[in-house]
C-alpha positions in Angstrom: 0.0 -6.7 -31.5 -1.8 -7.5 -34.8 -5.4 -6.5 -34.9 -6.7 -9.9 -35.9 -5.2 -11.4 -32.7 -6.8 -8.6 -30.5 -10.2 -9.2 -32.1 -9.9 -13.0 -31.4 -9.0 -12.3 -27.8 -11.9 -9.9 -27.4 -14.2 -12.6 -28.7 -13.1 -14.9 -25.9 -13.2 -12.5 -22.9 -14.9 -9.3 -24.0 -13.3 -6.2 -25.3 -13.2 -4.6 -21.9 -10.7 -7.2 -20.7 -8.2 -7.0 -23.6 -5.8 -4.1 -22.9 -3.2 -2.9 -25.4 -2.8 0.8 -24.9 0.7 1.7 -23.9 -0.2 3.6 -20.8 -2.6 1.0 -19.7 -0.1 -1.9 -19.8 2.8 -0.2 -18.1 1.7 -1.5 -14.6 1.8 -5.1 -16.0 5.4 -5.1 -17.4 7.6 -5.3 -14.2 7.5 -6.7 -10.7 9.6 -5.9 -7.6 12.8 -7.2 -9.0 15.6 -4.7 -8.2 15.8 -2.3 -11.3 19.6 -2.7 -11.9 19.1 -6.4 -12.6 15.7 -6.9 -13.9 15.3 -7.8 -17.7 13.9 -5.3 -20.1 10.2 -6.0 -20.7 8.8 -6.1 -24.2 6.2 -3.3 -24.7 4.7 -5.2 -27.7 2.3 -7.2 -25.4 -1.5 -7.3 -24.8 -2.9 -7.8 -21.3 -5.8 -10.2 -21.1 -8.0 -10.7 -18.0 -10.0 -13.9 -18.0 -12.9 -14.5 -15.6 -12.6 -18.3 -15.2 -10.7 -21.4 -16.0 -12.8 -21.9 -19.2 -11.7 -18.5 -20.7 -8.1 -19.3 -19.6 -8.3 -22.4 -21.5 -9.6 -20.8 -24.7 -6.8 -18.2 -24.6 -4.2 -21.0 -24.2 -5.6 -23.0 -27.1 -5.4 -19.9 -29.3 -1.8 -19.0 -28.1 -0.6 -22.6 -28.5 -2.1 -22.9 -32.0 -0.4 -19.6 -33.0 2.9 -20.1 -30.9 2.3 -16.9 -28.9 4.1 -16.6 -25.5 2.0 -16.4 -22.5 3.2 -14.6 -19.3 1.1 -15.4 -16.2 0.8 -12.5 -13.9 -0.3 -12.2 -10.2 0.3 -9.3 -7.9 3.7 -8.4 -9.4 5.4 -8.8 -6.0 8.1 -11.3 -7.2 11.9 -10.6 -6.8 13.4 -12.8 -9.6 11.7 -11.4 -12.8 9.5 -14.4 -13.2 6.5 -12.5 -14.6 8.3 -10.0 -16.7 7.3 -10.4 -20.4 10.7 -10.6 -21.9 9.4 -11.0 -25.4 6.3 -10.1 -27.5 3.2 -12.0 -26.3 0.2 -12.1 -24.0 0.3 -11.0 -20.3 -2.3 -13.2 -18.7 -3.6 -11.4 -15.6 -5.7 -13.4 -13.2 -7.0 -10.4 -11.2 -10.6 -10.9 -12.0 -10.6 -14.4 -10.7 -10.6 -13.4 -7.0 -13.4 -15.2 -5.2 -12.8 -17.0 -1.8 -15.1 -19.3 0.0 -14.3 -20.9 3.4 -15.4 -24.5 4.4 -15.3 -24.1 8.3 -16.1 -27.7 8.9 -13.2 -29.0 6.9 -10.8 -26.0 7.7 -10.3 -25.2 4.0 -10.4 -22.2 1.8 -11.4 -22.5 -1.9 -9.5 -19.5 -3.4 -9.3 -18.4 -7.1 -5.8 -17.5 -8.3 -6.4 -13.7 -8.4 -7.5 -13.4 -4.7 -4.8 -11.7 -2.6 -3.0 -12.8 0.5 -4.9 -10.1 2.3 -8.2 -11.4 1.0 -7.3 -15.0 2.4 -6.3 -13.7 5.8 -9.4 -11.7 6.1 -11.7 -14.5 4.9 -10.1 -17.0 7.3 -10.4 -14.5 10.1 -14.1 -13.8 9.3 -14.8 -17.5 9.6 -13.1 -17.7 13.0 -10.0 -19.5 11.5 -6.6 -18.4 10.4 -4.2 -18.6 7.6 -0.9 -18.1 9.6 1.6 -18.0 6.7 2.7 -14.5 5.8 5.0 -14.5 2.7 5.3 -10.7 2.7 3.4 -8.2 0.6 -0.3 -8.8 1.2 -1.0 -7.7 -2.3 0.6 -10.9 -3.6 -2.0 -13.1 -5.3 -2.8 -16.7 -4.4 -1.7 -18.1 -7.8 1.6 -16.4 -7.7 2.2 -17.5 -4.1 1.7 -21.1 -5.1 3.6 -20.8 -8.5 6.6 -19.5 -6.6 6.1 -21.7 -3.5 6.3 -18.6 -1.2 7.5 -18.9 2.3 8.1 -15.7 4.5 8.4 -15.0 8.1 5.9 -17.3 9.6 6.9 -20.5 7.8 8.8 -22.0 10.8 5.7 -23.5 12.5 3.2 -23.9 9.6 5.5 -24.5 6.7 5.6 -22.9 3.2 2.9 -22.7 0.5 3.6 -26.2 -0.4 2.5 -27.4 3.1 -0.8 -25.4 2.9 -2.1 -26.4 -0.6 -4.2 -29.5 -0.8 -5.7 -29.2 -4.2 -5.3 -27.1 -7.5 -7.3 -26.4 -10.5 -4.9 -25.8 -13.3 -5.0 -25.1 -17.2 -2.3 -26.8 -19.3 -0.7 -24.8 -22.2 -2.6 -27.1 -24.6 -5.9 -26.0 -23.0 -6.9 -29.0 -20.8 -8.3 -28.2 -17.4 -7.1 -30.5 -14.5 -8.2 -30.8 -10.9 -5.5 -32.2 -8.7 -6.3 -33.0 -5.1 -9.0 -31.0 -3.2 -10.3 -30.9 0.4 -8.5 -34.0 1.3 -5.5 -34.5 3.6 -4.2 -37.7 2.1 -3.9 -38.5 -1.6 -1.6 -41.3 -2.9 -2.8 -41.7 -6.4 0.1 -41.9 -8.9 2.8 -39.2 -9.4 2.2 -36.1 -7.5 1.6 -33.6 -10.3 0.2 -31.0 -7.9 3.5 -30.7 -6.1 5.4 -30.6 -9.4 3.3 -27.5 -10.4 3.8 -25.8 -7.0 7.0 -23.8 -7.4 7.1 -24.2 -11.2 6.9 -20.4 -11.6 4.3 -20.4 -14.4 6.2 -22.5 -16.8 4.2 -25.7 -16.7 0.5 -24.6 -16.3 -1.8 -21.7 -15.3 -3.0 -22.1 -11.7 -6.7 -20.9 -11.6 -8.0 -22.2 -8.2 -6.6 -23.7 -5.0 -7.8 -25.5 -1.9 -5.8 -24.2 1.1 -5.7 -25.7 4.5 -6.6 -23.2 7.3 -6.1 -23.5 11.1 -8.0 -22.8 14.2 -7.0 -19.4 15.7 -4.6 -19.5 18.5 -5.9 -17.7 21.6 -2.6 -16.2 22.7 0.5 -14.6 20.9 3.5 -12.5 21.7 6.4 -11.0 19.9 9.8 -10.9 21.5 12.8 -8.9 20.3 16.1 -10.3 21.7 19.2 -8.1 21.3 22.7 -9.4 21.0 26.1 -7.7 20.8 27.3 -10.0 17.9 25.7 -11.4 14.8 27.2 -14.8 15.7 25.5 -14.8 19.1 22.1 -14.0 17.5 22.2 -16.7 14.9 23.9 -19.2 17.3 20.8 -19.1 19.6 18.4 -20.2 16.8 19.3 -24.0 16.8 19.1 -23.9 20.6 15.4 -22.6 20.5 14.4 -25.7 18.6 16.5 -28.0 20.7 14.6 -26.8 23.8 11.4 -27.9 22.1 10.1 -24.4 21.4 8.5 -24.1 18.0 7.9 -20.4 17.3 5.5 -19.1 14.5 8.5 -17.1 13.3 12.2 -16.5 14.0 13.6 -13.5 12.2 17.0 -12.0 12.3 17.3 -8.2 11.9 19.8 -5.4 12.4 18.9 -2.4 14.5 20.1 0.4 12.1 17.9 -1.2 9.4 14.7 -1.6 11.5 15.0 1.9 13.0 15.4 3.4 9.6 12.3 1.6 8.3 10.3 2.5 11.4 11.2 6.1 10.9 9.9 6.0 7.3 6.7 4.5 8.4 6.2 6.7 11.4 6.7 3.8 13.8 9.3 3.1 16.4 11.2 -0.1 16.8 11.0 -1.1 20.4 14.5 -2.5 21.1 17.5 0.0 21.0 20.1 -1.8 23.3 22.2 -3.7 20.6 22.7 -3.9 16.9 22.0 -7.6 16.2 18.5 -8.9 17.1 16.1 -11.9 16.8 12.4 -11.1 16.4 10.5 -14.2 17.6 6.7 -14.6 17.3 5.0 -17.1 19.6 1.5 -18.4 19.0 -0.2 -20.7 21.4 -3.7 -22.2 22.1 -4.0 -20.6 25.6 -2.5 -17.9 27.8 -1.0 -20.5 30.1 0.7 -22.4 27.2 2.1 -19.0 26.0 3.5 -18.0 29.4 5.1 -21.5 29.7 6.9 -21.1 26.3 7.7 -17.5 27.1 9.3 -18.4 30.4 11.4 -21.2 28.7 12.5 -18.8 25.9 13.5 -16.1 28.3 15.5 -18.6 30.3 17.4 -19.6 27.2 18.2 -15.9 26.4 20.1 -15.8 29.6 22.1 -18.8 28.7 22.9 -17.5 25.2 24.4 -14.1 26.2 21.5 -12.0 25.1 20.8 -8.5 26.5 17.4 -7.6 28.0 14.6 -8.9 25.6 11.5 -6.7 24.8 8.2 -8.5 24.9 5.2 -7.1 22.9 1.9 -8.6 24.0 -0.8 -6.4 22.6 -1.9 -7.0 18.9 -1.1 -3.3 18.0 2.5 -3.6 19.2 3.0 -7.0 17.6 1.5 -5.7 14.2 3.8 -2.7 14.3 6.9 -4.9 14.8 5.9 -7.1 11.9 5.0 -4.1 9.7 8.6 -2.7 10.2 10.1 -6.1 9.5 8.0 -6.6 6.4 9.1 -3.2 4.9 12.9 -3.5 5.2 13.2 -4.5 1.5 11.1 -1.5 0.3 13.3 0.8 2.2 16.5 -0.6 0.9 15.4 -1.0 -2.6 16.4 2.5 -3.9 20.1 2.0 -3.0 20.2 -1.8 -3.8 21.5 -3.8 -6.7 20.5 -7.4 -5.6 18.8 -9.1 -2.8 20.2 -12.7 -2.4 18.0 -15.5 -1.1 20.6 -18.0 0.1 19.5 -20.7 2.4 21.6 -23.0 4.5 20.9 -25.5 7.3 20.0 -23.3 10.2 22.9 -24.4 12.4 25.3 -23.3 9.7 24.0 -19.7 9.5 26.9 -18.5 11.7 29.3 -19.7 9.1 27.5 -17.9 6.3 27.4 -14.7 8.3 31.1 -15.1 9.0 31.7 -15.3 5.2 29.7 -12.2 4.6 31.7 -10.3 7.3 35.0 -11.4 5.7 33.8 -10.2 2.2 32.7 -6.8 3.7 36.1 -6.3 5.1 37.9 -7.5 1.9 35.9 -5.2 -0.5 35.4 -2.4 2.0 31.6 -2.5 1.6 28.5 -2.9 3.8 26.1 -5.7 3.0 22.9 -5.5 5.1 21.6 -8.9 6.2 18.3 -9.9 7.6 15.9 -12.9 7.0 14.2 -15.9 8.2 16.7 -17.4 10.7 14.2 -20.1 11.7 14.7 -21.9 8.4 18.2 -20.7 7.5 17.0 -18.4 4.8 19.1 -15.1 5.0 18.8 -12.2 2.7 22.2 -10.6 1.9 22.0 -7.3 0.1 24.4 -6.0 -2.5 24.1 -2.2 -2.4 25.1 0.4 -4.9 28.9 0.9 -4.3 31.0 3.5 -6.2 32.9 2.2 -9.1 31.4 -1.3 -9.1 30.7 -2.9 -12.3 28.2 -5.8 -13.2 31.2 -8.1 -13.4 32.4 -7.2 -9.8 28.9 -7.7 -8.4 28.6 -11.1 -10.2 32.0 -12.2 -8.8 30.9 -11.3 -5.3 27.6 -12.9 -5.9 29.3 -16.2 -7.1 31.6 -16.3 -4.1 28.6 -16.2 -1.7 26.8 -18.8 -3.7 29.9 -21.0 -3.8 30.3 -20.8 0.1 26.5 -21.4 0.5 26.7 -24.6 -1.4 29.8 -25.8 0.5 27.7 -25.3 3.6 24.9 -27.6 2.2 22.7 -24.8 1.2 21.1 -23.6 -1.9 21.0 -20.3 -3.9 17.3 -19.6 -3.5 15.0 -20.6 -0.6 11.9 -18.8 -1.5 12.3 -16.1 -4.3 12.8 -18.8 -7.0 14.9 -18.8 -10.2 12.7 -16.7 -12.5 14.8 -14.8 -15.1 17.6 -13.6 -12.7 19.0 -16.8 -11.5 18.9 -19.0 -14.6 22.6 -18.7 -15.3 23.4 -20.2 -11.9 21.3 -23.3 -12.3 24.1 -25.4 -13.7 26.3 -24.7 -10.8 23.6 -25.9 -8.3 22.1 -28.9 -10.1 23.7 -31.9 -11.8 23.3 -32.0 -15.6 20.9 -35.0 -15.5 18.6 -33.1 -13.1 18.3 -30.2 -15.6 17.9 -32.6 -18.5 14.8 -34.2 -16.6 13.4 -30.7 -16.0 13.7 -29.8 -19.6 12.0 -33.1 -20.6 9.1 -32.4 -18.1 8.7 -28.9 -19.7 8.4 -30.3 -23.2 5.8 -32.8 -22.1 3.6 -30.1 -20.4 4.4 -27.3 -22.9 5.4 -28.8 -26.2 5.5 -25.4 -28.1 7.2 -23.6 -25.3 4.6 -20.8 -25.0 4.2 -20.7 -21.2 6.5 -18.2 -19.5 9.4 -19.0 -21.9 12.9 -17.6 -21.1 12.3 -18.4 -17.3 13.7 -20.9 -14.8 15.4 -23.3 -17.1 19.0 -22.3 -18.5 
């Protein structure tokens, strides 16, 4: 980076917060995207760490004037390469903007973009409230969770980030600071720009602060692991759960060989060993009596659905260990993996998607591990490293799974987003007019295309 630019950036945020040494920027170049697929990052970047929205504004004004790409960065936990700096420019890290205050009377948290999911969970808990959504890695930052509209295991009952965010402070690529919404539950003024920015993956504006809805803590919870002899049986039970009027906090599909492998790596033990295909269900209710009533109804449904003997974890320690194992499946598979798909179908059609996966496994003589958020139809199919496979063969298989997913009324990504990896499939999912409108919106927000260029739009 040219010295003049570095001096200008230092004048805006202080020399301590402008980082350009090669060894110091390495940790800001990549995210959790599988290495075989992720794009190569440019090393000709400078990392800048502003302290507030005003400093972000000044950085963007400078970058817009000089046509310098800006790559917003949160906790680096993304899986689609959305924060990787694919060209020379500025990596804008929000890590210093990490304060959280809780308004207990209005059940709201005011969180800066660099605060982590762990920070938010702990702040809510300290105030006697809860943030029940759990999108995964607790090192993920609030700005990134919102920019990618994160979901995760607990989205069944409480929704995804879009459902939790009630207000945003953002900085436009041209430097203006906007406040959209706030501590209000209803807002019907004009076009909903806030929800346009949620899920925009850092291409339209920089999120600097959010107002997030919290909930009273439920008094009672339990985690149930339900084993089945067939994948179809496990996934076939999911729609029946909701038809019975049971709304769990989470409904996850896992496979025993995977969770046992993960548990062993963590020094933990998966509690259910009686069958290969399993549902992990988290119940959370306002009282012990309410929990027992729901649990009784769920166990009765297990009998009707052909399940084997369920395992019920009631203590917080047991429940936390089960969730910990589930959360670490990706990390365990990652060294031997080429891609993690994020396909989502209507929940009642998951059986058909699994059937297609089974057929492709037999046809190609490979094993594709599957797990995911069965409660909302979001399954993660893994393409592993197979001997003799080329990029072209992987892409052919990927396209076959995408094609069948779309036929089932689904979509290619339910929570990971488009980022860099999925751009080339956008035109297969959306009509040309929809992409044309998205490009027009991008030009209005970002006329010089400085903000996370080379991402999302084909």
